[in-house]
KEKE-3310 file (N, C-alpha, C; in steps of 0.2 Angstrom, whole numbers, plus 5000, padded with zeros to 4 digits):
npx = (5004:5002:4998:5000:4998:4984:4968:4963:4949:4940:4929:4935:4939:4950:4955:4954:4964:4976:4984:4985:5000:5006:5014:5020:5024:5016:5018:5012:5015:5007:5009:5025:5034:5046:5041:5030:5022:5011:5005:4999:4997:4998:4997:5001:4993:5001:5013:5025:5032:5047:5052:5055:5059:5053:5056:5044:5027:5016:5001:4990:4978:4966:4961:4956:4954:4964:4976:4991:4998:5013:5018:5031:5033:5021:5008:4994:4978:4970:4956:4947:4942:4947:4959:4976:4988:5005:5018:5031:5048:5047:5049:5041:5031:5023:5011:5003:4988:4978:4975:4978:4975:4981:4981:4995:4999:5012:5018:5031:5044:5047:5061)
npy = (4994:5011:5021:5023:5019:5021:5014:5004:5004:5009:5020:5035:5048:5061:5070:5063:5053:5057:5063:5076:5082:5088:5104:5101:5097:5086:5073:5062:5051:5048:5046:5044:5048:5052:5061:5065:5069:5065:5071:5070:5082:5087:5101:5108:5121:5137:5131:5129:5129:5134:5147:5141:5132:5123:5112:5109:5112:5116:5110:5115:5109:5113:5104:5106:5118:5134:5143:5152:5156:5160:5166:5169:5181:5186:5186:5175:5170:5154:5143:5128:5118:5126:5130:5132:5136:5134:5140:5132:5134:5146:5155:5149:5148:5141:5143:5138:5145:5141:5124:5114:5105:5098:5092:5090:5091:5089:5092:5087:5092:5080:5071)
npz = (5000:4997:5005:5022:5040:5043:5043:5029:5018:5027:5035:5042:5054:5050:5060:5071:5070:5076:5090:5103:5111:5126:5125:5113:5095:5086:5074:5060:5048:5033:5019:5012:5001:4988:4979:4984:5000:5013:5028:5045:5057:5074:5084:5100:5109:5105:5101:5088:5071:5065:5053:5037:5022:5007:4994:4987:4983:4996:5004:5016:5026:5037:5050:5063:5076:5076:5067:5063:5048:5041:5026:5015:5023:5025:5036:5039:5045:5048:5050:5056:5042:5032:5020:5014:5002:5002:4992:4983:4988:4995:5010:5025:5040:5054:5067:5081:5086:5094:5101:5088:5073:5057:5040:5030:5014:5003:4987:4977:4964:4951:4950)
capx = (5000:5005:4995:5001:4996:4977:4965:4960:4942:4936:4928:4938:4939:4957:4958:4955:4970:4982:4983:4989:5004:5007:5020:5024:5021:5016:5016:5011:5016:5003:5013:5032:5037:5051:5038:5024:5021:5004:5007:4995:5000:4994:5001:4998:4992:5007:5019:5026:5037:5050:5053:5059:5056:5053:5056:5038:5021:5013:4994:4988:4971:4965:4956:4954:4958:4966:4983:4994:5003:5016:5021:5034:5033:5014:5004:4987:4975:4966:4953:4944:4938:4950:4965:4981:4994:5012:5022:5038:5054:5045:5050:5035:5031:5017:5011:4996:4984:4974:4976:4977:4977:4981:4984:4999:5001:5017:5020:5038:5045:5050:5069)
capy = (5000:5018:5025:5020:5022:5022:5008:5004:5002:5011:5028:5038:5055:5062:5073:5058:5049:5059:5066:5081:5081:5095:5107:5098:5096:5078:5071:5055:5051:5044:5045:5047:5047:5057:5066:5068:5067:5067:5070:5073:5086:5090:5106:5111:5129:5141:5128:5132:5127:5141:5148:5136:5132:5116:5112:5107:5115:5113:5112:5115:5108:5114:5099:5108:5124:5140:5143:5158:5153:5165:5164:5175:5186:5188:5181:5174:5165:5149:5139:5122:5118:5131:5127:5137:5134:5138:5138:5129:5138:5152:5154:5149:5146:5139:5144:5136:5150:5136:5117:5114:5099:5099:5088:5093:5088:5092:5089:5090:5090:5074:5072)
capz = (5000:4997:5011:5028:5047:5043:5041:5023:5017:5033:5036:5048:5055:5050:5066:5077:5069:5079:5097:5105:5117:5129:5123:5107:5089:5084:5067:5058:5041:5029:5013:5012:4994:4986:4975:4988:5007:5017:5035:5050:5063:5080:5088:5106:5108:5106:5098:5081:5067:5063:5046:5033:5015:5004:4986:4985:4985:5002:5005:5023:5027:5044:5053:5070:5079:5072:5065:5059:5043:5038:5020:5012:5027:5026:5041:5038:5050:5045:5055:5054:5036:5028:5016:5011:4998:5003:4986:4984:4989:4998:5017:5028:5047:5057:5074:5083:5090:5098:5099:5080:5069:5050:5035:5026:5008:4999:4981:4974:4957:4949:4948)
cpx = (5004:5004:4996:4998:4988:4974:4962:4953:4938:4935:4931:4938:4947:4959:4958:4960:4976:4980:4988:4994:5006:5014:5024:5020:5022:5015:5016:5011:5011:5006:5020:5036:5042:5047:5031:5024:5014:5006:5001:4999:4995:4999:4997:4998:4999:5013:5019:5032:5040:5050:5058:5056:5057:5053:5049:5032:5018:5006:4992:4981:4970:4959:4953:4958:4959:4973:4985:4999:5006:5020:5024:5034:5026:5010:4997:4984:4970:4963:4950:4940:4942:4957:4969:4986:5000:5016:5029:5043:5053:5045:5043:5036:5024:5017:5003:4993:4980:4977:4974:4980:4977:4983:4988:5001:5006:5019:5026:5039:5048:5057:5071)
cpy = (5006:5022:5021:5023:5024:5016:5009:5002:5003:5018:5030:5045:5057:5065:5068:5053:5051:5063:5071:5079:5088:5098:5105:5098:5089:5077:5064:5055:5046:5042:5048:5045:5053:5063:5069:5065:5069:5066:5074:5076:5088:5095:5108:5118:5132:5137:5130:5128:5133:5141:5144:5136:5125:5117:5110:5112:5112:5115:5110:5114:5108:5109:5101:5113:5130:5141:5150:5155:5160:5163:5170:5181:5189:5183:5181:5169:5160:5145:5132:5123:5122:5128:5133:5134:5138:5136:5136:5135:5145:5151:5154:5147:5145:5140:5143:5142:5146:5129:5117:5107:5101:5093:5092:5089:5092:5088:5092:5088:5083:5075:5067)
cpz = (5000:5003:5017:5035:5047:5040:5034:5023:5024:5033:5042:5048:5055:5057:5072:5076:5072:5085:5099:5111:5120:5127:5117:5101:5087:5077:5065:5051:5038:5022:5013:5006:4992:4982:4979:4995:5009:5024:5039:5055:5068:5084:5094:5105:5110:5103:5091:5077:5064:5056:5043:5026:5012:4997:4983:4987:4991:5003:5012:5023:5034:5046:5059:5072:5074:5072:5062:5055:5040:5032:5016:5016:5028:5030:5039:5043:5046:5051:5052:5047:5031:5025:5014:5008:5000:4997:4988:4984:4992:5006:5020:5035:5049:5064:5076:5088:5095:5097:5092:5077:5061:5046:5031:5020:5004:4993:4978:4967:4956:4947:4943)
residu = (MET:PHE:ILE:GLU:ASN:ILE:SER:PRO:ASN:GLU:VAL:VAL:SER:LEU:LYS:GLU:GLN:ILE:SER:TYR:GLU:VAL:GLY:LYS:VAL:VAL:HIS:LYS:THR:LEU:VAL:GLY:ARG:LYS:GLU:MET:THR:LEU:THR:LEU:PHE:ALA:PHE:ASP:GLU:GLY:THR:LYS:ILE:ASP:THR:HIS:SER:SER:ASN:GLY:ASP:ALA:MET:VAL:VAL:VAL:LEU:GLU:GLY:GLU:VAL:GLN:LEU:THR:VAL:GLY:GLY:VAL:ALA:LYS:LYS:ALA:LYS:GLU:GLY:GLU:THR:LEU:ILE:MET:PRO:ALA:ASN:ILE:PRO:HIS:ALA:VAL:GLU:ALA:LEU:THR:LYS:TYR:LYS:MET:LEU:LEU:ILE:VAL:VAL:LYS:PRO:LEU:GLN)
# end
């Protein structure tokens, strides 16, 4: 199977597939390929991932809570049910304004 860590042929809630840990950012890889990754994240309130960049386009799907996403120096807030694309090679950062869960989809160029 290409998709891991989730039961096949079963209806699930993605936000229930990962749990919060106090003071931490937790992640669970669903797909880890060179050209694409799918990762669930759970951020405790106030936790963050500092500014960095990726060689792939990243799509953030907010599953729960509220987040501040800073892309190319511009901060935007997003909440449950909303999505933001962070383009490849543009510096970005993530900060949980509340407890926050997301699905991160990164699509990278074929090499």
